[in-house]
N, C-alpha and C positions, 0 to 999 in steps of 0.2 A: 690716398686710398687707405681705408681702415682695415686692419688685420685683426683676426681673432687672437686673443691671448692664449698661449699654450696652457693645457690643463696641468694642474699640479701633479707631480709624480705620484703621490700616494693615491689620489683619486684614479689616475690612469691604471695603476696596478690593481685596484679594486675592480674596475670594469673588466680587465683582462681575466681576472679570476672568475667573475660571474659568467663570462662567455665560455670558459673552459668547463664549468660545472654544467651549464645548460646543454652543451654538446654531448655530455655523457648521459644526461637525463632524457633527451629526445633521440629516439632511435632513428637510424637512417632507413631509406627505402630498402636497402639490401637486407637490413635486419628484419624488416617485415617479411620479405620474400623468403628468407632462409628459415624463419622460425614458425611460419604458418603451416598447419597440418593440411595437406592437400586431401580433398575429398576423393574417394576412389571412384573411378568411372564404372558405369554399369557393365556387367559381364557381357561378353560378345554374344553368347547364346541368347541372352535376354533381348538384346537389341535386334537380333535376327528374328526372334519370335514376334516382336512388336511390328517389325516391317511386314511379316507375313499377315498379321492381323490387319494392317493398313491396306494391303493389297486385296483383302477379302471384301472391302467396301467399294461400291461403284464410284467411278471418277466423276465428280460433279464440282461445281464452283464451291459448294460448301465443304466438300472433302478436301479440296485444295487448301482452303483456309484452315481447316481443322488440323491438317497434317503438314503445314508449311515448315514446321521446325523438325519434323521427323525425316532426317536425312542420314543416309548410310555413311558411316565413318565418323559420325559425331557422337558425343556422349548422350545416350538415351536418357540419362537421369536429368538432363536439362531440357528434354522435349516437353512441349505443352501437354499437360494432363498427366504427367508421369512424376512419381515421387519414389525415391530409393531409400533403403536403409543406410544410415550414415557410415557404418563400418564395413559393410560387405559389398555394396554396390548392387544389391539385388532389388528388383522393382517390388515395391510394397503397395503402391496405389496406382490404379489405372482409371482415369476419369475422362470419359468421352461423352458425358451427359449433355443432352440438348444441343448437339452439333448438327442435327438434321441430316445425319448420314443415312445412306441406303445400302442394303445388302440383301441378296436373295436368301441367305441363311447365315447363321452364326457358326463359324468354324471354331472348333474347340482345340484343334491341334496346337495352335500357338500357346495355349494355356498350359501345355505340358511342361514348358520351360519356365512358367511364371508361378511356380508353386509357393512363392513367398508372398503372394498378394494377400493383403488384409482388406483392401477396399477395391471393389469393382463397380463402376457406374457406367452403364450403357443406355441410360434412360433417354427418351426423346429421340431415338433413331428408328428407322423404318426397316424391319426385316420382312416386309412384304408377305405377311400372313403365313410365313414358314413356321414349322414346329420347333420348339426348343430342343436342343440336342439332348437325347435321352441319357447319354453318359459323357463323362469328361470333366464336368464342373466339380464333381465330388473330389477331384484331386486337389482342389484348392482348400486344403484342410485348415489353413490359417485365416480363411476369409471371415471377417467380422461384419462387413457391410456389403450387401448385394442389392443393387438397384437396377432392375430391368423394367421399370415402369414405362408405359406408353411406347413400347417397342414394336407393337403390331405383330406380336407372335400369336399363333393359334394352336389348337390342339390341347393335349393334357399337360399339366405341370409335371415335369419328370420327377420320379421318386428320388433321383440322385441328389436333388437339392436338399432333401431331408437328411443327407449324410454330412451336411456342412454344420457340424455340431458347435462351432465357435461363433455362429452368427448372432449378432446383436440387432441388426436391422435387415429385414427382408421386405422388398417392395416389388410386387408383381402387378401393381394396379394399372389400370388403363384410364387416362383422363379423357373421358368421352361423355358429352352431354347430349342425350336424346332430345327430341323435340316433338311438337305437335304435328302429326300427319306428315304430308310431303313438303311442308314449307321450308324446313330448315334442318340441316345436319351440321352441327358445329363440333368438329373433332380435329385432332392433330393430323389424322390420316383419313383416307377414304376407307372407312371401315365396312365390313360385310354386314349390311343391315339385317340380313336373314339370320346371322349369328352374332348378335350384338355383343354378347359376352363371349369373346373369342377364345379365352383360356378357360379350361375346365379343371377342377380339382376334385377327383372322385373320393379321396380319402384324406381329410384334414388331419386326422389322428396320426396317420403314417408320416405325414410331412413334419409334424411338430414334435413327435415322440422323443427325439434326441436334441431338442433345441431349448433346453432349460434356461439358457442365458439370454433368450430373445427378449428385447425390450421394445422393439418397434415392428409391427406387422401391418403391412398395407396390401390388401388384396382386392381393392375396388374393381368391380366389373369381372372378377373371376367367378365363373359359374360354380356355385356350391349347392345347387339344388338337390343333388343326390345325398346330402348329408343328413336330411331330416332335422331333428333337433340335437343331433350329436355334436354339431359344431361348437355349441356352447360348453359342453362338458369337456371336449378336447382342449379348448382354450384354458379352462379352469385347471385341468389336470397337468398340462405340459408346459404352460408358460407363466409360472408364478411371478416372474419379474417384469411382466409386460407393463409398459407405460403408455404406448400408443397403439390403439386397436382401431384400425380403419378398414371396414368391410362394407362400404355402400354398394348398392346395385349387385348384390351377390346371390339373389334368390334365396336368402336365408328364410327358414320356416321355424315355427314353434315359438315358445316363450324364451325370454331371457332368463336363464336358469339361476337358481339360488347359489350354486357353488361359485359363480362368477364374483360373488362378494368377496372371495378370498384374494382377488387381484387388487390389493390395497394401493398399489403404486400407480394405478391407471390415472393418467392426466388427460388423455384425449380418447373419446369414445365416439366413433362415427359408424352408425349402423343404419343410416337413412336409406330410403328407397329399397326396402326389403318387404317381406311378408310376415313380419313378426307379430305375434298375437300374445294374449295373456296380460296380466297386470303390469303396471309400471313398476320397474325395479327400484323400490324405495331405498334399498341398501346403497344405491349410488349417492344418496345424500350424505353418506358417511365417508366418501372418498375425499380425503383432505386435500389431495393434490389436483382435484378435478378442475380443468380449465376449459375444456370443450366437450359438450354433450350434444350430439346430433342423432335424433331418433325420428326425424320427420318421415312422412309418407310410409307409415306402417299401420297396424291395426291394434295398437295397444289400448288398454282401457284402465280405469281406476283412478285413484286420487294421487295427485302429484304433491308431495310434501312441500310447503312453502319454503322450508329451510334450504332447499337445494338452490333456490335463487339467490341466497344470501352468502354463498361461498365467497370468500375473499379473493380466491384465485380465479374464479369463474369469469371467462371472457365471452364465451358463446354458449347459449342454450337454445336449441332449435327442436321444438316438439310439434311443429305445425303439421296439419293433415293427419292427425290421429283423433277422429271424431269422438272416440270413447273416453279420452282423457279429460279429467275435470280438476278444478282447483281454484285457488284465488291467488292474487299477487300479494306479496308481503310488503312491509315498509323497507325501503332501500336506504342503506347508509351511505354517507358521503365518501367512504373509503372503498366502495365497490369498484371493481375493474371491468364491470360488464360492458361489452361493446355491442353484442347482438342478442336481442331478446325477441324470439320468434315463436309465438304460440297460437297463431291463427288457425282457423278451421279445427278447433278443439271445442270442448264444452266448458272452458273456463268462464267464470262469471264474477259478479260483484262490481265494485267500483274500481276505477283506475286510480291508484294511489297518487296523491300529489308528490310523494317522495320520489317519483320518477325523475323529478328535477335534480335529484342528488347524483344521478348517473351522468357524470361529466364526460365520460368516455363513450357514451352510447352513440352508435352509428346507425343501427337498424332496429326499428321497433315495429314488430308485426303482431298486432292484436286483433286482426280482422276475423269476421265470420264467427262470432260467438256471442256470449251473453253479457258483455259489459254494458252497464247502464249508468245513468246519472249525467251530470254535467262534465263536459270535457275540461280536464284540468289545464289551467294556463301554464303550468310548470313544464309541459311537454315542449321544451324549447331549448334543448341542449345545444351547445356550440358545435359539437362534432356530429350531430345527427344528420344522416344522409337520406335514410328511407323511413318514412312514417306511414304506416298502414293501420288504420282503425276502421276499415270498411265493415259493413254489415253487422253493426252492433245496435244498441239502443241509446246512443249518446244524444244528449240534448245541449241546449245552450248555444253559445256563439263560438266562433273560431278565435283563438288567441290573437289579440291585436298588437301585442308588443314583441313581435318576432325579432330575434337578435339581428343586429345590423351586420354581424359576421356570419350570417346564416349559410350553412353548408348543404342544405337540403337539395336532393336531386329528384326525389319522387315523393308525392303526397297523395294519399288516397283516404278520403273521408266519406266515400260513397255509401249510400244506403243507411243513413242515420236520420236524426230529427234535428239537425243543426239549422239554426236560423240566423237572421241578421245579415250583415254585409261581409263581403270578402275583405280580409284585413289588407289595407294598403301597404303595410310593412312587408308583405310578400315580395314586394319589389326589391327587397334586399337580397333575395335568394337567387343570386346570379347564376348558380349552377343548376337551377330547377329545370328538369326535362319533362316531368309528368305531373299534371294536376288533374285529379279525378274527384269531383264533388257531386256527381250525379245523385239523383233521388234523395234530395234534402229539401229544406225550406228556405234556401238562400233568397233574399229579396234585395236585388241590386240591379244596377244598370250594367251594360256591357263593359267589361274591364279592359278598355284600351290601354290603360296604364301598364298592363302586364306585357305589352309588346316590347318593353325595355329589357325583358329577360332574354338574353341572346341564345339560350340553349333550349327553350321551351319547344317540345315536339308533340306532346300529347296533351290536349286541352279539352276536357270533358265537363260540360256544365249542364247536361241534359236533366230534365225532370226537376226543375226548381221553379222559382218565381221571378226569374230575371225579366226585365222589361225594357222598353225603349228601343231606339235604333241601334243597329250594329255599326260601329265606327261612325258616330254622329259628327265628330269633328272633321273626319276625312270628307264626309259628304258636303260639309260647309267650306272645305278648303282650308281648315285650320287643324293644327296638331298632327300627331303621328300615330298611326295604328297599324304598324307593319310587323306582322308575325312571320319573319322571314325563315325561321327554322321549323315552323309548324308542319306536321305530317298527318296528324289526326285532329280534326276540329268537329266536335259534337256539341251543338247547342240546341238540340231538338227538345220539344215539349216544354217550352217556356212561353213568355208573353212578349217576345221580341216583335217589332213591327217596323213599318216603313219600307223603303226601297233598299235593295242591296247594292251598295256603291261599287262601281267598276274598280276604283282605286284600291279597295280592300282586297279583292281577289288577285289583282295584278302584283301585289306585294308578297304573295305566298310563294317565295322563291324556291323553297325546298320541295314544293309540289311540281316544280318545273324541271329541276335539275337533280340528278341522283347524287346526293351527298352522303349516302350511307357509307361508313368507314369500316368495312370488313366485318365487324360483329353485327349480325343480323338481328339478334334477339336483344331487347333492352334489358340489361341486367347490371347489377352493381356488385362488384367483387372486392374482396380484401383477402390478402394472404395472411392467415392467422396460424402461426406455428406449423407452416408448411401444409396446412389443410385448407383446400380451396373452398371458400364460402361464397355462395351466390344467392341473390335474392332477385327473382324475376317479377316484373311488373305484369299484373293481370288487369283486364278491364272488360266490361260488357258493352258491346256495340250492336247496332242494328245492321245485320249483314244478310243481304238477299232476302229482306222481308222478315227475318226472324231475329230475336234477341239472342246473341251468341256471346258467351264468355270466352275471351281469349286469355288462356292461362299464361301465355307469353305473347307480348306485343312484338310482332315481327317488324323490324325497322324499315322494311320495304313496303309495308302496308300504308297506303295513303287514302284518307277518307274525309269527306265533308258530309255532315248530317245537319240540315237546317229545318227538319220536318216539324210539323205540329206547332207552328208559330202563326203570326199574322202578317207575314211579309206580303207586300204587293209590288206591282210594277213588273217589269220584264226580267227574264233570266239574263244575267250579264254575259255578254260574249267573251269577257275576260276569262270565264271558266274554261273556255276552249284552249287557253294557254297552259292549263294545269295538266300537262300531258302524262304525269305519273299517277293520276287519280285511278284508284281501283273501285271506289264506292262513292256514289253521289246520290244523296237523298234530300229532295226538296219538296216532299209530298205534304199534303194537308196545310197549304197556305192559300193565298189569294193571288197567285202569280198570273199575269195576263200576257197577251201577245203570243208570238210564235216561238217555237223551240229553235235556238240558234243553230244554223248548219255547222258552225265552227266546232260544235261538240263532236263532230266526226273525227277530230284530231286526237281524241282521248283513246288511243289505241290500247291502253292497259285497262280500260274500264271493264269491270266484271258485273257491276250491279248499278242500275239506273232506275230511280223512282221519282216520277213527276206526278204521281196520281193525286186526285182530289185538289185540283187547282182550277183555274179558268183559262187555260191555254187555248189558243186558237191556231188556225192555219193547218198546213199539212205536216206530216212527219217527214223531216229531212231525209233524203235518200242517203246522206252521208252516214247516218246511224247504222245503216245496213252493213257497213264495212267494218264495224267493231267486232272483230272475230272472237274476242275473249268475253263478250257480253253474254252472261248466262241467266241474268234476272233483269227483266224489263217490265215496268208497270207504268202505263200511260193512261190508266182508266180514270173515269170521272173527270173529264175535261170537255172542251168544245172543239176537238180536233176534227178535221174533215179530209176527204180525199182518199185515194187508194193507199193502202198499207204497202210500204216498199216491198217490191217483189224480189226477195233474195232467199236463197236456201237457209241462210242463218235466221232470218226473221220467221220463217215457217216453223222453226223449232219452238217458238213461243206459243203459249196457249191463248184461248179466247180471253181469259181473265186479264191479260196484259193490255187489252184495248177496249174493254167493256165500257158502256155508258159514254161513248163518244158518238152521238147520233149521226155525224157526218162521215164517219169512217166506213170503209167497205173493202172487200177483198179478203183473201185468206190471211190469217186463219179464221176470221169471222165468217159466219154463214151468209151474211149480207153480201150480195153481188153488186158489183159496180156497174152503173148504167153507162151508155156511151157518152152521156153528157158530163159524167163525173170527171173532175179535173184529174188527169193522170199524174201518177208519180213515176218518173222515169226509172226504168229498171237498170240493173247493173250492166246488162249486156248491150244496151243501146247508147250511142254517143249522145252527149248533151247538145242543146240547141246552139250553143256558142261555137260549135264545130263549123258552122257555115262560113265564118270568117277564115278559119283555117283552110277550108276547102278552096276558097277563092285564092288564097296565097299559093296553094298547091297548084292551081290552074296556071297562074302566071309563071311559076317556076318550072312547070312541066310542059311548056309549049314545044320544047325541042323534041319531046317524045311523040308528038303528033296530035292533031286536033281530035282524031277518033278516040284516043284514050281519055281525053278530057271530057268528051261528050258522055262516055260510059260512066265516068265519075258523077257527072251532074244528074244523069237519069236514075242511077241506082242509089244515090246517097242524099243529095241536096233536096230533090223534089219531094221525097217522102217526108222529110223533116218539115218542109213548109206546109204540107198538107196537114200534118199533126198540129202544127201551130195555128 
């Protein structure tokens, strides 16, 4: 057995010396414990105040999660949302933002002990339309950041907030997006729609007079209608260091005043959705730090200097819906940071510069409804582009056919132009595409079954073009795939489509059968840019209840099929009866024959039905009389016959719904039905197939006596046989 040779003694001594030195260089665990300065625990009074604040919120699952670390007897400096000053143990930051807490009102008594607070964030909690406390918050004299946004407060903004002279950030905004009519209310809380701007600020000057250090002011949805045009002079006078000015939906009036030019540090200006008038403030082109400029939905006019679009730091410029604004687009350099360029519904004109292709970060391009003319530049094909809106211009030429294979587009709107040629097959690369609207152009192509490979396509509008041929021809022949499973709006009206409508095409429209809408009801595309919520909503024009209606917002629950004004023939597919989410069905002005399928009675959500100007025959199915939401019905100019279904609902339709069907009779038409007219069974009468049910009842009911069965036969079965 081999043994190791002993180390030479000089080497052994050297190793021992190295171990001795290393033991002195590496401190022990005790050394760490003894020499680390212990952080002071928060003061007992501060912990008690915070626990009182905790108890002021209602106990919910969310509050349990938010306050799980807030336990009596523990160091409050270690509680979630709490920060303390290192040497004193006093609480300096209280952050309960976006916890979805609920409270009937904000108690200020806990803040009497928290006077060292420099940051207070209660945003995103629900105070149930209570008023802000009129006093108490002014004691927080060291407060630099106050965020009470989206807290569902109502009433006046208290003057006591104006005494917080150290404020750098003040956010009293309410993140609430109004909508069209009764369809959709999208807000964090159930807001009082009669008082959409729930907070009011009667005197902006009094609030800002002692806030010379303010750098960020957010008052979105605070009612400032009583200010007149003094709001602008107040900002210019009292907030010389302002960097972020966000006052959308504030009922601001008057012009943007010239003294505002003195706020040279402004980087974000959001004054959209107000009632501003007067000329465009050209001095804003001199704001070297400008990154976001939002002035949409006002009534500004005048020339917009092209230089403002060339700011190196500019990320968003949104001027749309100011019909009086005019200008031209400049040449864009490759070092531009522009992500959102929205100037639709203005009076801009000229050519669309090919240098748009230099905007590598561009995500939203909205140039719709104005005077741009000429050929569509092929350079409009940026990698990052998500929304492309060029509708209602005078653009010509063809659509770009070299769409990037990494296409990120979600919405495309080229409607109301003079675009010709084919749909570019490279659109199949846009796997995120939800909306394609090319109505009112000169596109000459066959039905694009190849677009069924786009998994997210929901709005498909091809109307008023020169499309031709069969819809889903490969499906009709048992070849290929044409399954638009996510589609919710299909409008191919006023083209030259022909042939029969295949059953397989309709049965694959799965999103018209099952509700797959995921929370957000309005189709919009959002990006959080420097904490400023940007949104661009998709609009389209559709035939709704016989009229052309522009939907400024496409409601995700709207389900529509419009096949009108084509040359379709054959019968109406019974598969349409499976599309139970349909709201609007228009198949008018075709050459459809045979009878109306009774299965359409399953479309309980249907509001508008138009089969006019076809060659339909037979009777009107009684099942249609049970469609309680149906408010527009047009069956005129067909070959229908028999009695119009006798229901109270059908009596609400006018004569025009049934005109020029020589065989129809009964209300609301003046033509009476003769005894020989084939009756349409009314809602109150049992159908004929009840005879079999009665016979079963007879056999089951023998134990109740022969006399009872005879009564049933005399009063029910015999009248039915006489009618038949």
